[in-house]
C-alpha positions as CSV (number, residue, x, y, z in Angstrom):
1,M,-4.2,-259.9,28.8
2,A,-7.5,-258.1,29.7
3,S,-9.6,-254.9,29.3
4,V,-11.4,-253.7,32.4
5,A,-14.4,-251.5,31.9
6,L,-14.5,-248.4,34.1
7,D,-17.4,-246.2,34.9
8,G,-15.8,-242.8,34.1
9,I,-12.9,-241.2,32.3
10,P,-9.6,-242.4,33.7
11,A,-7.2,-239.6,34.6
12,A,-4.2,-241.3,36.4
13,I,-3.1,-244.7,37.5
14,A,-0.9,-246.3,40.2
15,I,-0.1,-249.9,41.2
16,G,0.7,-251.4,44.6
17,L,-0.5,-253.8,47.3
18,G,-1.9,-256.1,44.7
19,R,-4.3,-253.4,43.5
20,V,-4.5,-250.9,40.6
21,F,-5.8,-247.5,41.5
22,V,-7.4,-245.2,38.9
23,T,-8.6,-241.6,39.4
24,H,-11.7,-240.2,37.6
25,A,-11.7,-236.4,37.4
26,D,-15.2,-236.4,35.9
27,S,-16.8,-238.1,38.9
28,D,-14.4,-237.3,41.8
29,T,-13.7,-240.9,42.5
30,V,-11.0,-243.5,42.6
31,S,-11.5,-247.1,41.3
32,I,-9.7,-249.9,43.0
33,L,-9.0,-253.0,40.8
34,D,-7.8,-256.4,41.9
35,I,-4.7,-257.4,39.9
36,Q,-5.4,-261.1,40.0
37,D,-8.9,-261.3,38.8
38,R,-8.9,-257.8,37.1
39,S,-12.2,-256.8,38.7
40,V,-13.3,-253.5,40.1
41,R,-13.4,-254.1,43.8
42,A,-14.5,-250.7,45.0
43,R,-15.1,-247.1,44.0
44,V,-14.2,-244.4,46.5
45,A,-15.4,-240.8,46.5
46,V,-12.6,-238.3,47.1
47,G,-12.1,-234.6,46.5
48,R,-12.9,-232.4,43.5
49,D,-11.0,-233.2,40.3
50,P,-8.7,-236.0,41.5
51,G,-5.5,-236.4,39.5
52,G,-2.1,-237.9,40.4
53,L,-1.9,-240.5,43.1
54,A,0.8,-242.5,45.0
55,V,0.7,-245.8,47.0
56,D,2.2,-246.0,50.5
57,P,2.8,-249.7,51.1
58,I,3.7,-249.2,54.8
59,T,0.4,-247.6,55.9
60,R,-1.5,-249.5,53.1
61,T,-3.0,-246.3,51.8
62,V,-3.1,-244.4,48.5
63,W,-2.7,-240.6,48.5
64,V,-4.8,-238.8,45.9
65,A,-4.3,-235.2,44.8
66,N,-7.6,-233.3,44.4
67,T,-6.8,-230.4,42.1
68,E,-9.8,-228.2,42.5
69,A,-10.2,-228.9,46.2
70,G,-6.6,-228.1,47.2
71,T,-6.5,-231.2,49.3
72,V,-5.1,-234.8,49.3
73,S,-7.4,-237.6,50.1
74,I,-5.8,-240.6,51.9
75,V,-7.6,-243.8,51.1
76,D,-7.3,-247.0,53.2
77,V,-6.8,-249.7,50.7
78,D,-8.2,-252.6,52.8
79,N,-11.4,-250.7,53.8
80,A,-11.8,-248.8,50.6
81,S,-12.6,-245.6,52.5
82,V,-11.1,-242.1,53.0
83,V,-9.4,-242.0,56.4
84,A,-8.0,-238.4,56.1
85,T,-8.3,-235.3,54.0
86,V,-5.2,-233.1,54.1
87,P,-5.2,-229.4,53.0
88,V,-2.1,-228.8,50.9
89,G,-1.6,-225.9,48.4
90,S,-3.3,-224.4,45.4
91,R,-4.2,-226.9,42.6
92,P,-2.3,-230.0,43.7
93,R,-1.5,-232.2,40.7
94,T,0.9,-235.0,41.7
95,V,1.9,-236.9,44.8
96,G,5.1,-238.8,45.6
97,I,6.2,-240.7,48.7
98,D,9.7,-241.6,50.0
99,P,9.3,-244.8,52.0
100,G,12.7,-244.3,53.7
101,T,12.3,-240.8,55.0
102,R,8.5,-241.2,55.3
103,L,7.9,-237.9,53.5
104,A,5.1,-237.3,51.1
105,Y,5.5,-234.6,48.5
106,V,2.7,-232.8,46.7
107,A,3.3,-230.7,43.6
108,N,0.9,-227.7,43.8
109,Y,0.4,-226.1,40.4
110,G,-0.3,-222.8,42.1
111,G,3.4,-222.5,42.9
112,S,4.6,-224.6,45.8
113,L,5.6,-228.1,47.0
114,S,3.9,-229.4,50.2
115,V,5.9,-231.8,52.3
116,A,3.9,-234.0,54.7
117,N,4.8,-236.7,57.3
118,A,3.4,-239.9,55.7
119,D,2.7,-241.5,59.2
120,T,1.1,-238.5,61.0
121,R,-0.5,-237.2,57.7
122,A,0.4,-233.6,58.7
123,V,2.0,-231.1,56.4
124,T,5.3,-230.2,57.9
125,S,6.5,-227.6,55.4
126,K,5.5,-225.8,52.2
127,I,8.3,-224.9,49.7
128,P,7.5,-221.9,47.6
129,V,8.7,-222.2,44.0
130,D,8.9,-219.6,41.2
131,D,7.1,-221.8,38.7
132,S,4.1,-224.2,38.3
133,P,5.0,-227.8,39.3
134,L,3.2,-230.2,37.0
135,T,4.7,-233.6,37.5
136,L,6.7,-235.0,40.4
137,V,8.7,-238.1,41.2
138,V,10.7,-239.1,44.3
139,S,14.2,-240.5,44.4
140,A,14.8,-242.5,47.5
141,E,18.5,-242.7,46.7
142,R,18.8,-238.9,46.6
143,R,16.3,-238.3,49.4
144,A,14.7,-235.7,47.1
145,A,11.7,-234.9,45.1
146,C,12.2,-233.9,41.4
147,Y,9.5,-232.0,39.5
148,S,8.9,-230.4,36.1
149,T,6.9,-227.3,35.4
150,Y,4.6,-225.8,32.8
151,S,3.8,-222.2,32.2
152,D,2.9,-220.0,29.3
153,L,4.3,-217.0,31.1
154,P,8.0,-215.8,31.2
155,P,10.5,-217.0,32.2
156,N,9.1,-220.1,30.7
157,D,11.7,-222.5,32.1
158,N,9.8,-225.6,31.0
159,T,12.9,-227.4,29.9
160,K,14.2,-227.8,33.4
161,V,13.9,-230.6,36.1
162,R,14.3,-229.3,39.6
163,C,15.0,-231.3,42.7
164,V,14.5,-230.3,46.3
165,D,15.5,-231.9,49.7
166,G,12.4,-232.4,51.7
167,A,14.2,-232.1,55.0
168,T,15.9,-228.8,54.4
169,S,13.7,-227.4,51.6
170,A,16.9,-226.6,49.7
171,R,17.0,-227.0,45.9
172,T,19.6,-229.7,45.2
173,A,19.5,-229.7,41.4
174,D,18.4,-227.6,38.5
175,I,18.8,-229.7,35.3
176,D,18.1,-228.3,31.8
177,V,17.3,-231.3,29.6
178,G,17.0,-229.2,26.5
179,H,13.3,-229.7,25.7
180,P,9.9,-229.1,27.3
181,V,9.4,-231.7,30.0
182,G,6.2,-233.8,30.2
183,A,6.2,-237.1,32.1
184,L,8.9,-238.0,34.6
185,A,10.0,-241.3,36.1
186,V,12.9,-242.7,38.2
187,D,14.3,-246.2,38.0
188,G,14.1,-248.6,40.9
189,L,17.4,-247.5,42.3
190,G,16.5,-243.9,42.3
191,R,19.7,-242.9,40.5
192,T,18.4,-242.4,37.0
193,L,15.6,-240.1,36.0
194,Y,13.7,-240.2,32.7
195,A,12.1,-237.0,31.2
196,A,9.8,-237.2,28.3
197,D,9.7,-234.5,25.6
198,R,6.2,-233.2,25.9
199,G,5.9,-232.2,22.2
200,G,8.6,-234.2,20.6
201,N,9.7,-237.8,20.2
202,R,12.5,-238.4,22.7
203,V,13.2,-239.2,26.3
204,S,16.2,-237.7,28.2
205,V,18.1,-239.9,30.6
206,V,19.5,-238.0,33.6
207,D,22.1,-239.1,36.1
208,L,20.7,-237.6,39.3
209,A,24.0,-237.7,41.2
210,A,25.8,-235.7,38.5
211,G,22.8,-233.6,37.5
212,T,23.5,-234.2,33.8
213,V,21.8,-235.6,30.8
214,T,23.7,-238.7,29.7
215,R,21.6,-239.8,26.8
216,Q,18.6,-238.9,24.7
217,L,16.5,-241.8,23.4
218,G,14.2,-241.7,20.4
219,V,10.6,-242.9,21.1
220,G,7.3,-242.5,19.4
221,A,5.6,-239.1,19.0
222,K,4.4,-237.0,22.0
223,P,5.3,-239.3,24.9
224,I,2.9,-238.5,27.8
225,G,3.7,-241.2,30.4
226,I,6.6,-243.3,31.7
227,A,6.7,-246.2,34.0
228,V,9.7,-248.2,35.2
229,D,9.6,-251.9,36.2
230,S,11.3,-252.1,39.6
231,V,12.7,-255.6,39.0
232,S,13.9,-255.5,35.4
233,R,14.4,-251.6,35.4
234,A,12.9,-251.5,31.9
235,A,11.1,-248.3,31.1
236,Y,7.8,-248.2,29.2
237,V,6.8,-244.9,27.4
238,V,3.3,-244.1,26.2
239,D,3.6,-242.4,22.8
240,S,0.3,-240.6,22.5
241,G,1.0,-239.2,19.0
242,A,1.9,-242.6,17.6
243,G,-0.5,-245.0,19.4
244,T,2.5,-247.1,20.6
245,V,4.5,-248.0,23.8
246,S,8.3,-247.7,23.5
247,V,10.3,-250.0,25.8
248,F,14.0,-249.7,26.6
249,G,16.3,-251.3,29.1
250,P,18.2,-249.7,32.1
251,H,20.8,-247.0,31.5
């Protein structure tokens, strides 16, 4: 449909509020694109080494994890400006927001999850974990955040997806999918989780209520990203080793 030129190397992307948001780790900025005319409307300076980001439709903001700064920048979408900078943990990589509980979760690669109130923008708790959270998604249905880890050091539990309850800080699931976990996504209902095999060519389908893998689907080589359409519930998988996108229906 279109190709939009960006001034910088794109690191992560999020969509919401009629906009597309792209972080640029090389320039410490976020580009804001208009979905309709596909133009770059603004470029906002954030913290050092921005990575994952999440849109909060209620406050009309986008939360950006600044990995090297140890902070989250909160950007007002309408004014294209940073309205708050929240200190979180060491090396934050990913952000997820539960619109029902109004909790924002930040996966800190240094070994913790930060939980913040999405309305007051204050960190309410920090959950220590014995691993390095790399990717994170939120299941509104389960009222939990689920994350994957990556570490070259023992015990090297890189095949597990862990879920925690933000209100109680209790771990609610510890699911071994049988392969190193890269990208994660949940369907629009928050009941099914998809976990990509970081070095392989498959995606595991996880029933979050049961905490079990129900299927493993073959995709292209080295899937690195997953997105789920909230209406059709179709999942789109970026196959970095094959130069393709795999698409499959709801499970």
